[in-house]
N, C-alpha and C positions, 0 to 999 in steps of 0.2 A: 829725915822730914819730909813725909808725902809732902806735895807742891799744896796738897787741899788743908795742909795744919798749920801755915802759914797765916795772917789777918790780911784780909785785905778790906779797903774802905772805895766806897760808890757813894756818889751825889744823887740825890734828883732834882733840879735846877729851874727854877720856873717863877714867875710872879704875880698875882700870886702862888703859895705853896701851902700854908696852911693845910687847905684843906685837901689834900693830896694821903691818897693813899695806897701808893707805891710804896712806902720806906715796909706798910702791914705784909703785903706780901710776898717783900725781897726777905725781910726778917723772917718771916714763917717757914719759906723755903732752907733759910739758913741754919734758921734752930732743928728743921725738921732730919736736915742732914749733918748736922752736929757740924758745923762748919763756921770758923772763929771770923767771918765777913757783917760787916755792917754796912747798913745804909743809912743817910742823912738827908734831910729836908735842906737845901741851898735855898734864900732868898738874894739875885744877885742884886734884886730893886731899881738898876737901870741895866742900859745896854751899856755901858763903861762898863759897871759892876763885874757882868757878863765875861765880857771881853777881858778880865784881869781874873775874873775865874777860870778863863781857857786857857791863859798862860800861865799862871799858877800849874793847873793840873799838867800840861806838859814839859815843865819847868823839873815838874816832880814836890814844890812847895805844898802845894794845896795838900798833897794826901791821900787822892783820888786816884785808884784805878780805873773809874770808868763812871760815867756817869749818865742818866735819865735826864733829857732836856724835854721841856715840855714850853708853854706859853708863854713869854712870847718870841723866843729866840732859838728858833727849830732851825729857822734860815739865816740868821746869827751866827748859827753851831755848823750849818754846811760848809760859811765860807771861809769858819777858822781852822776846819778840820785839814790835817797833812793827805791825809788818804778816804778815798769815800768808794762804797761797796756802790755796786751797779743800782741795784733799787735808789739810794741815795740822789746816786748822781741824775736818775732818769725824774725824780719830783721835785728836785732842789733845798730840801729838808733833811736836818735829820734830828732826831730824836734820842740815838743811845751811842752813845761812845766809849770808845775801849783805849787806855794804852798801851802800845806797845812798841818793844823795841827799844825802851828804857826816854826816849825822847819826841815819840811822833801819836798824834791823835787819831785815830780812824773812825768813823763818822757812817753808823748803818740809820735807816730808817727800819723799824718795826712794827709801826703803823698803819704800813700799805697792808702787808699778810695780819695783821692785830682786826685789822675793818672789816675784812672781807669772810675772815673765820666769825667775826661776833656777825655780819651780817647775816649767815650761816644757823647760828646760835639764837641770837635775839628775836630775827624775822623769818626763820626759815626760809628764809628766798636762796632760790636756785643763781646762784649768780650770775652763770655761763646765761642764765636768758633773760637779763637784764636787758631792756629794750630804750630804756629812757632813764635819767636823772637829773634835779636839779640840787644845786651843791652852794649854799648860802657861807660866803667867806671866802678871803683871798689868801691866808695865813699859811703857818706849817702844815698845820691840821687837812685845811683844804686838800694843797698840795697833793699829803697822803692822798686823802680819798679820791680827787682828780685821777693820782695816776694807777690806784688799783682799779676804780673803775675803768677805766681806758683798758689797762690789763687784762680783760676779761672780753672784750673788745664791745662792750656800750656802745651802739650807734649814736644814740642823742644826749647830749651833756650841757646843760645850761649852768653859766655862774655868776652869782650875785654878789654886787658889794656893795660898799656905804657908795662910791664914785662910781661913775664908767668905765673913766680912766683904770683905775684899778682894778673893776673886772675884765676890762680890755687888753691888758697888759698879762695878768694870770695867761689868759688864754692865748696869746701873742709866744710866752717863756714854754707851755707846756705841750702846747700845738704840733711845735718842732720836730718830735720824735713820733707823731703817729701823724696816719695821715686816713684814719676809717673813719675816727669821731665825726659828726656833726658838732660842733660847736657854739656855741651863744654867751652871748657877753649884756650885763645890762646894770644897771643901780639897785638897788630893792624897789626904788619908786618908779621906776620907767620897767619893770617886769616886764609888764602885758606889750610892752613893742618888741620882744621876743617872745613873748609865750603865747599860742590863739589861746581866746577868748572861750574854748572847746578843749583844749588840747588835757591830755588826762600822762602823768608821768610816774613811771613805777614806781622811786625812790624820791622823798628828800631829805638830801644833810644838813644837816644844822654845827657848821665847823667854823663858828666862831665861840668865846668865851660868854654869850649870851643865859645864862642861867647856871654860871659854873659856881659860884658861891652866896653868899650869904648877904641881902643887901643887892642882888640884883634884881634887872625891872623886875613889877609883878605882871607887866603887859608885853604881851609880844609886840615886837615893833609896827607901829603904823605901816598896814602893806602884807605884810607877810599874811595873813589870812586869807586875803585873796587869791591869793596861787596857792598856799597849803592845802585848800579843797580842790587842785586841781591833782592832789597825789595818792596811791593805792598805799603808802610805809611811809614814816617817818623814823628817821634813824639821827639821834642828838649823841657829837660824840661828848662832850661834857655828860658831867654826874655829881651829884649831889650825897652826903654822907646823908645824911638823913629825910631821905623817901627821893621820890620821881621831878625832873625838871620840871619847871612850868611848857614846858613847849612839849614835853612826851602825856603831860597830864591835861593839857587843853589837848592835843590826840584822843587818844581814849576817851574821853565826855564827846569827843566828833564821831568817835568809831571808826576810829583810823588806827588800823598796827603800828605802833613803835616801841621802841628800846632808847635806853641811855645808853653812855661809855664804858660801864661799868665793866661789857663783857671784854669789850676793847680795850680795855685797862688790863685786866688780865692776858689776854692775847699776846697781849706788843711788852708785857711784865714777860711772858716765857719766853719769848724769841732775846728779848734783853739780855737774860740770864745767861743763855744757851752761846749767844756773843763771849760771853765774861767767864765764860766757862765751866759754869756752873755742875757739878759730876749727876747729872740724873737727866731724865727719857722727858720728855716736854708734858708728855702725861699725866707723868708723876708731879712734877711743878703745877702744872694745872691743877690737879686734885687740891694737892697744899691750900695754894694759893684763893680755889673756893673755902678750905672749909674755915681758914683762916675771915674771910670777909664773913662769914655766917657765925663764927665768935661774936664779928665785932659788933651780932646784931644785924646786918645788911644780908637779908632771907631773897632776894631778887634774884640774885646771882645762881641761885639754883631749884629757882621755877621762875620760869616765865609768867606775868598775870594773861590772866584770860583773855585780855581786852586784843590778845596781840595773838591769836593764835587766827593764822593764816592757809588759806590755799596758796602752794610755792606758784611763783609768776615762773609760767614756762615759755 
C-alpha cells in the first residue's frame, strides 16, 4: 500500500473558527488528488483548551497528523512545539504544525512567505522596492508580517498596538535579529508621536482580527483613519466569506489600493500542505484552491477589483 493510501487527519485550530475557509482549500486538494485525507475545524475555546489539544496531538490521542493554527494561538504554538523551522524561530509564531517521529511536533510559519506572495498577486507590489510600512497589531500574524517585511530589507517599519507597552515589547523582541530596519512603535492613539504629519508610507497592514467575522465593529477604530490617509496601499490579513472587509471597503472608497487576506490564506495553505507531504506541486495545489473558492461563490481570488490597479512601488 502506498503511503498516500493511508488515512490522515489534520486540524485547523482557532477561536473563532467557523468562518475559516481552510478546510475548503485542503479538502479540495485532497479530493482532486484522490487522497483519503481529512481536515476538520477545531475551536479550543481558550488557551487551556489549545494547550490540551497540542498535548493530545503530540501523544497521538487527538488523531491529528498536523494542524494549521490561527488567531489567537500562534504564539502559544511557538512555545509548545518541540522543533522549529528557521522562519518560525525568527518571527516567534507558528501557524503550521506537523507531527513527526511519532511523538514530536514540528512548528513552521507559512504566513511569512504567504504574505509576500499575496502582496505581489493582490497589490502588484514589488516587495524588494518597499521602503516603509505600518503594521497594526502585535500578535502572531503581525509577527509574520513584520518578519516578512524585514526579510525583503524594508528600511522603515512602524508597529502600532492598543498600548505603547505591547508595541514596544514587540519591537524589542523582533529587532534583535535585524539591525538594518529603522523600527518605531506606539499605541494607536499616539501614532503621530512616531509618524510625521507629512510622512507617507508605501503600505499599511492590518494584522489584527478587526473585521474578521460578522458582528465585528462597523466603524474603523478611532484614530485609524488619520494615519491610513498617509499610506499608498492597504493589506488586510483577515477576510470574510461574504464580501470585502470594512477596511478594504473604506480603502476603495478613498481611492487607496487594497486587498484582503484571501490570497494570503491560499498561499500559506499551499505551503502547509507541502510540509504535510501532499504529493503535488505548489502551482497545481494553488489552482485547485482557487477553483474551490470560485465554486464557493468567492470570485475575488480570480480577479482583483479595478480599484486595486496600482503602479508598482520601485
